[in-house]
N, C-alpha and C positions, 0 to 999 in steps of 0.2 A: 675509674681516668671517665670524667663527661664524656658522652661524642663527640661533643664539639671539640674539645682539646684535644681529642684523637685523632680526629680528622684532622684541624690545624699543625698536627707534628708531623700526622704522617705525610699532608701535602710538607714541609718542609721539606721535611729529608727525599721527599722524589725531586723537590726541586734543587737543591742544593746538593744531592748529592748523585745522585743514578744520571740528574743529566749529564755531568758532566764526564759519562764515560762515555766516547767513542760506542764503543762495541758493544750497548746496551742502550742506543737512540731509542732502537725500534719500539726493542721493550718499554722504555718509559712514555713515548708516547702514545704507546696503547694503553697503558697504564693511566695516564693523563687523561684520554678521551675517558673510559668506564668514569672515570671519577666525574666527571665534569658534564658529562653526556647520558649514562646509559642506568647510571644510578635511582632508583626511583626510591627509596627515602632512607640512605644513610649521608645524602652529602649535607656535608656542613655548614650550618646558617651562614655562616662569614662569606660562601662562594654564591650566596642566593641573592644576595646583598644586588650582587650589579646583575642582576639576570631576571630581570621582568618581563614577567607574566604577561601583560600587555604587549610589550616589543619583540618580547620570539612570537605571541601568535601573529601580529603586523607584518611582522615576517615570511613568516609559514602560509601566511595567509599571501602574500602578494606572490609568492613563492607557487605554490599552488594556483591562482586566478591565470599568472603568465603563461603556464604549464597545460591547464585547460585552454586558455585563450588561443593557443597556437594550436591545439589539437580539434575545436571547438567544430569548424566544419571537414573535418576528413572522416571518410568515410558515408559511404552509401550503400545504404540494400534500398534499391528502387519501392518495395512492396512500404516496405515501413513506415517510410517518410510521405509514401507515397497516402498511403491510410490515412492517419494524422493531420496529412494537410485538405485531403479528401475531405474529410467528416468536417473539419472546423469550414472549407468554404462550404459543406450545404449547411452548415447554422450560420452562414451569415448572408446564405439564401432566403431563408424564411426557413427551412425545415429542423424538424425537432427526431433527435437522435433518439430511438429505438421503435417512435412513433413512424417515421417517415424511414428513416434506413436504419437498415443492419449496422450499428452502433458496434464496436467491437469491444470495447470494454464498456464502465458505469455510464461515462459520460459528462463527467468532468471535466476531465480532462480538455476534449473539444468544446468547451467553452472558454476557458485557459489561452488554449491554442486560438479563436477567432478574436477573443482580443486581441493576439499575438498577431496576428493577420490586418488588426483596426487599426495598432500603431505605427505599425514599421512596415506594410506593406503583407500581398499576398506570394511570399517565395518562402522553401524551405530556410532560408538563414532565420528567419524568426522565431518561427519554433527552435531553434536553438539558441538561439537569445535569450530568450524565454526561462529556457531547462540552464543557460547561464546564470543567470538571477538566482535561482533556489540555490542553483550549486557555492556560489559565492555565501548566498545563507547558512549552507550545512556545512562549510569548513570550519570556522568556528564554533560551532556545537559539535563536532567530534573533537574538537582540538578539549574543548568545556569537557567534557566527557572525560575524554582521556587524560585529564589534569586531574579530574578523583582517583585515579589511577595511581599515575605515576607523578616524577617533578617535571617542571615545565620543556627542560631539554627534547629528556625523553615522551614529551605530550606532541611534541612539535614532529619530533621522528615518526610515531604512529599515526600522528594525522596525515602528513608527509606521504607515508602508506596506504593508509585509508583509501588518498587521494587517485596514486597511480593503479591502484586495484579495483579501482571501479569506471568515474563517470568518464574522464579522456580512452577510454580503453575504446569506448565504442559512444559517443558523442549523439548517437540518435535520440529525439525526444521522446524514446517510449514510458509509458507509465510505468515502468518498472522503478525507472531510477527516482518514481514521486515518490512512490509506494520505501522507497528506502530515506529519503527524504524523510519524511512525515514521520518513521516508524523511528530515527535517531532523536527528530526534534521532541517526539514522543516517551522515549527513555531517558533525554535529557531534562525532562518535567516530569517524569518520576525520581529522578536522580534527586534531583530539587525538592520534592518532596518528602525522601528519606533524611536530605539534612534538613529541613528547616522545618518538618513535621505540619505545613502550610495543606491544607488539604485540597487546596484549588489548584495548585500544580497540576493533584490527578486531571480533574474536569480540562484543562489545557490537553493533556495524553489524552482524554479523549476527543476531545475536537480533532488533536492531531491523528489518531486514529480515524474518525469521520471523514477527513479532505483523503487522506490515506483511499480507505473506499471509494471515495468520490473518481478516483484519478484511475481503479482497477481494483476489482472486485477481491482482489489478495491481502488489499488494506483487514478483511477480515480479521488475516493472520496474528495481527498486531492486536487488534483489539483482545483475540481472546490470550494473548501472550499478558494484556494487562488483565487480566479473569483472573489465569493463574496466580499473580504478582499477587493482587486483590486477597484471596482464599490464601495463600504465605502468609503477610500481612497480617488476617483477621486472626491467624493461629499463632502465629509470635506475640499479640497481643492479650491473645485470651491464655497462655500457657499459668496457670492455679498452683500455687503450694502446695496447698489442700490434697490426699490420698487419691488415687488414682480412682477413675469416678467410672458409671455404668457403661455402655456407649449411649446415647445421650437422640435425638432426633436431628439434632445441627449433623452430627457423623454420619449420620443414616445419607443427608440430605445431600451433605457434600463428596459422599462415598456415590453415590449415585450419576449425581454430574462429572464426577471424575471419568465414572465406566463410560459413560453417555459418550464425555469427551475422546476414549480411546474406541470407543465403537465405529464413531462418526470417522477419525482418521483412518480408521481401516479400513471402513468400508469407502471412505473417498481415494486410497489411494488402490485398495482391491485387486492386490499382486504379491502372491506369495514367492515371486522375485528376492533374490536376499540381495539386489543390489537397494533395490526399493523398502525393503524394511530396515535397508541399513542409513538409507538415505533418508528418509522420509517419513518413518512407522517411530523407529528405533528414539530418535531425536525427545519427540511428543512424549510417546509414552515412557520413557525415563522422568521426566518431569512430571507427566499426573501419579507415575504411580511413587514418588518419592512422598510427594504433597500429600499419598494414603498412607502410606508408614509413619510418617510424620504427626499426621492427623490420629493416630492410635496407640504413638508412644508416648504422650505426657498427659497431663491429667487438664481439665480444662475449666473455665466457665460453664456456669449455664448456658444451655441452647438460646434463652428469651433473649439471654447479653449478646452471645453470638450474631444471633439473626438480626440484630438493631445494627451490631457493630458490621457488617461484610453488606446490609444492604444498604447504608447509611454511606459505605464507603460508595459503592459499586454504581448509585444514585449519581451521584458526583461526574463518576467515566461518563455511564450513559448518557447525564446534560451536556457532556463538553460533544459526544459523538453526535447527538441526535439532531441539535442547532443544523451544524452546516449539512445535514440528510434531510430532515425537513425542509429548510428554505429550498432545497434543490429540487423539489417532489412536486411542489407549491405550483409549478408552470404546469406539470402532468397532470395535477391533480383535476387542476382549469381547464385543460383539454380532454376530461378522460382519456388521459393515456398512462393511467398508472398499471393497469394490465399488464401495457406493450413493456412498461420499461421494467417490471416484475419478468417477464416472459425473457426481456434481450438482456438480464441481468445477470439470471439464476438458473435459465434454463436453454437456450442459446450458445452457452459456454461450453456446454458437454459435448457438443460436435466436435471441440478439437483433439479428445483422446483421441478420435479416431484419425483424424486428417493431420491434425497439428501434433503431432506427441516422438516425442524423445527421450528412449532409456538412459537412464545416467548410467553415472562410468561406474562397472564392472569390479568386484571385487578383485582385482586382478591380482597376482602374488607382487605385482610394481608397485600396487596403492599402498600391499601392507610391507613390504618391504624398505618400500620411502616412509609410509607414515612409522616406525618403529622405529628407523633411525635420528631422523627427528628428534622423536618425538623420548627415546632413549636419551639426544643429546640434551634436550630442553629435562628430563628429569635430575639426571646427573645434577643439571645446572641449578634447579632450583632444590635440589636437596645439599646444597653447598659445596660443590665438590671442587676444590682449589684445582684449576690449571695455573698450571708456570708459564711463566716467559715463553719456554722455548714451546708450552704447546698449545699458546695462544698465538704464534704465532703462525704453526704450523694449520690452526682452526684458518685464519686469516686467509692462508694459501690454499687451502683447498677448499675453501667458498671460491677463492677469487680464481682458481683453475676449472672449478664447475661451471660457474658464470661465463666464461669464457670459451667451453667446450660446450656449453647449451645452446651454440650457435651454431655450430657445422657439425655436432655430431646429436642425432635426432633422440639418441635413449637416454642421452644423461637430460635433454629437453623433458622428453619423458618421464624422469626418476623425478625431477623439480616439482613438476605440476603434480605427480601422480603424491607426491608430500603432502599435497594441501587436498587434496581430494576429497578426503576424509575429514575432515578434519570438526566439521558439523557433529557428526555421531559421536566422537573420542572427544572433544571439548568437553561434549554437551557430559557423558555416560562418566568425566574424571570428574567433574561439578557437581556432578548428583551425590558423586561418595564421598567427596572428600563436604559438600554440606553434613552427609550423613554422618560422616564420622569424627570430622573435627571440632568438638563439639567445644573449642575451646577458643573457635573464631568469634571475631563478636558481632553486637550485631546487625551496624549498622553495614561493614564490609559482607555480611551474611546477603544481608536483605540487595546490597548489590549485585551477588553477585548470581542468585539466583533474580533478582531480573533479567542481567543478560545473558542469562545462557538460557532464559522463558523465549525471551524474546527472538535468539536468534533459530531454538529449535521452530518456533512455530514459522518465521519469516522468511525461513530457509525453504518449507515448500512453497516457497514462488518460483522452486525450479521443476516443480510439480506442472504438467507432463511435459514437460518441452525443458529436458537438463540438456540443452544447450551449453557448452563451455562457458560462451558466455551469461548466461543465467545465474553462473557460479558467481559472478560479476555484482552480482545485486544482493550480494549477503556478504561480500568479504569481509566489510567494514566494520560490521555486527563478528565477524568473526574474530578479528584483528584486536577488537576491544573486548571481548571474552578469554582470548588466550592471555593477555598483554595483563589483564584483570589477575588469571590463573594466578599466573608469576608473580606478580607484585605481591602475590600474598607470603609466600615465605620468607622469612625473616635471613636467610642465610643463602642466599639465592646467591649464583655469580651473574653479577648484573652485562659482566663485558659479554659473556656467551652470548645471551639474549640481546643487546646492542649488534653484535656481529650477525644474527641471524634477524632482525631486523632490516640492517642494512643491505646483505644478500638481495635478499626479498624484493623490499624499493629498487635496487639497482637489476633487479629479473622483467621486474614490472616496467620498469622503464625502456630497458635493453635491449628485452626479449619477445615480453609477449606482448606488450601492446601495439609495434611495429607490423606486424603479422597479420593484424585487425582481423575479427573474428572469426574470417573462417578458415587461420590457422591455429587460434587459439587454442592452448589446449592437447596438438600437437604436433611443430612443429616450429622454428622460426623460420619466417622470413620476413626480406626487406620489404620497407614498406612501398605500397606498389599505389596507396590513391596520391599519383603525382599528376592526373589531369583535372582542366578543371569544367565544370558542369556551366557550359556558357549559355542556356536558352534562361529567357527571361527571368522566371520562375524557379528554377533552379538553384538562388542562393548565393551561386561562387561557389556551391563546395568541390572538396577535394577527391577525386574519385576514380578507378579503375577506368584508365587509358581504352580498354576496349569500350564500358560501359556508354563513354564520352562522347564516342563516337556514335553509338549506335543510336542513341538519345537522340543524337544533332540532323540526323538522317533522318529518326519515325516523327518525330514531334513537328517538322514543319512538311514534310508531307500527308501529314492528316490535317494539319491548319488549312493546306494547299485546297484540299479536294472539301474540305468539310463547308456545308454553307449553314448548315445551322447552329442553336444551341447545343447541340447533342451527338454524341459518335455512342459507340459501344466498345467496349475495351474488356478484352477477359479474355482466359478465366485470370482473378488473382492480378489484376494491373490494373488498380488507384491511379498508380502514379503518374501513368497515360492521360489520362483525364485532366488530373493537375499542369502538370506541364505542358498539356495543347491546352487549357483555358475552355473547359470543352464540361456541361454535364453528363452524368450517369444516369442513363433514363431506365435503371430497374433499383432497385434499395438495398443492394447488397456490396459491397468490398472482394469478399470473397464468396467463393459461388460456392463453396460448404456449410457456411450459413445462412445462405438462401434455407426460408421455413418452407416453404414448398418446394417441393422434391419432387412430387409426381407429375406436375407438368413444368419443369422448369426448361422445357428446348422450349413450349407453345409461351411459357409466359416472356421467352427472350424476345422472342419473334412481334410479340403482342406490343410489347415496351417498343422494338426500332419502329412498326410501324407509324405506334400510337405518338411517337415524338417525333417523326419521319428525320431520323435518321438515316443520311449516305457515305457515311464511313466508319470500318470498320476496323479493329484491330485486334487479332486474334491469335492469343501465346499459345503456342502449339504445347510446350513442356510447363504447369501450371508450376508454383512454388509446392502449392501444398492440396488444390480441391482438382477433381480428375478433370482430364481436357475434354473440351467439349466432342459431343456424341458425332457420330458418323453422319445419320440422321440429321442433325441440327448443321454442319460443318455445309453436309452439300445444299440444305436448305437455303443457305446463309450465299453459298456459292452463287447459286441461282438468282436471289438476289442483287449480289451485289457483284459483277462481270471483271470488272479488271481488278487485277491484282498485284503486288509487289511483295518480294517478303526483304526485308530489314532483322536484322538479327536470328530472335528467336520471334518474331510477329509476321502474319502474317495482315498487309494492310489490303482490304479492299472495299470496293467502291463503286458507285453508282453515278451516270454526268445526270 
């Protein structure tokens, strides 16, 4: 019997028979949800006529926009928003990142933020509205990728979960969100190439990688992922039906390149800690070793053809990448500041390894057990394990009970979070094994799977070296897409189980993870405490913690009251004070530990204060990252600025 006829028959029996029995009404509803929403490849064509993908996309888009719009101004980490805003302000004042001040990232995003200030005013909200515009462009792209893997309704659910586990958690305009956006745009472009074989989509992917790099150096991870995919693509197209050939020059070249990639990965992470190996090394090494194994598993065309094909594809990627990067560097070349750019982008960030580093989640028993439980459930579902109506009801009640308990019971929250903590290495290894041994997997699906796991394995390195739970959010949408593709590859899967798990995690992120803000993310559930409004003129009406709102509401007017010039000194690590007070920074640093000349640090600060006639300083006694000011410098500042008042964590000093 054809699938369509089978589907219509089962649907008729369901609606005319089972639904009439009150005793099985809950089970019938569950079955209807499974058939109409979660089925990823077996929905009858008759059912899809009224489910227009564009309408589903529009509804999902509006829902995600409303959700993120409601949370756009919620939450504030002062030094994050402060550093982005102060950098943009310095650009508007005619300064150049890296040449005139120690830009934290590549610098492209600083110019974008400066443009946002030019359009909607210099306040924190302007930067978040710019983020929101990119978010609105990103949502339909996530839906597009998901729709290539599953049916439209399921793609809508996947998109909602990807959104809930990302930007709304922390809506600050951090560059890592832009890395996620451009990686998603680029992945979608490569998927279009897989389907259309139009190689210009690879140039668009390279363009996305270049723009991602201009936001943050982490964009290089996505470029590396495209390179790995190009190697995989060339291997696919070069397979020959002839007998196996001897090792050729091309194979030696690719082997050397992949081994160099592995060595760079080890050198970058530079740690024998098992958690570092699992999170940051294992995924990338697994992908590289698979390519090495594949290189010598099939007979290939002559090396000359393979080199021509490889560089022909790579040239398009590199052209797309080079265009925005070279355009950005033209002003630096004209100003003779290319060296400043290179040092600021590739040398200075290494200091964060010492001052702004956080270890990843250790391989605790909780992580392993939780991952094993969810993995086992997904395994049985993917193997076509039939769940009776009673088992489905039990599963729903268990998941609902876990969701309720995750609020008051901290170990339950930890268990749920732990079930996600190891998804990157686990998903990558499983996908590599599937690619190696599932010989019947068709070429298009194989290319999709390799693309998603290579992007996931490398872009997840954005969590290094600061593996705070919020950094997990910068890669969760890519994890989700890879997991969904893996589940969609099984023709005998249990779609009800996959759908129930998706809804469970969607509810967890919305009801438990997001409200606690990033300080409690991954640790426990805390109700939303961002309830006060930052009422300062440049505060953008952000919703912040009441203590923070009160502290800065007293601090900024005090500084403005005593400051007589354009410059003040605030620090260490207090860029938000300059911006909120509308004053300029006499030094080139946003965070003291990034200062290039640490040997004369104290004298440099004193010289900058004297040169710019500073008469007000605000000393943060416990900086976030940098070391506190030395006792010698504190003593010198006390002599120069005899009047003082303590406001929260700041000591404000001034002279008449």
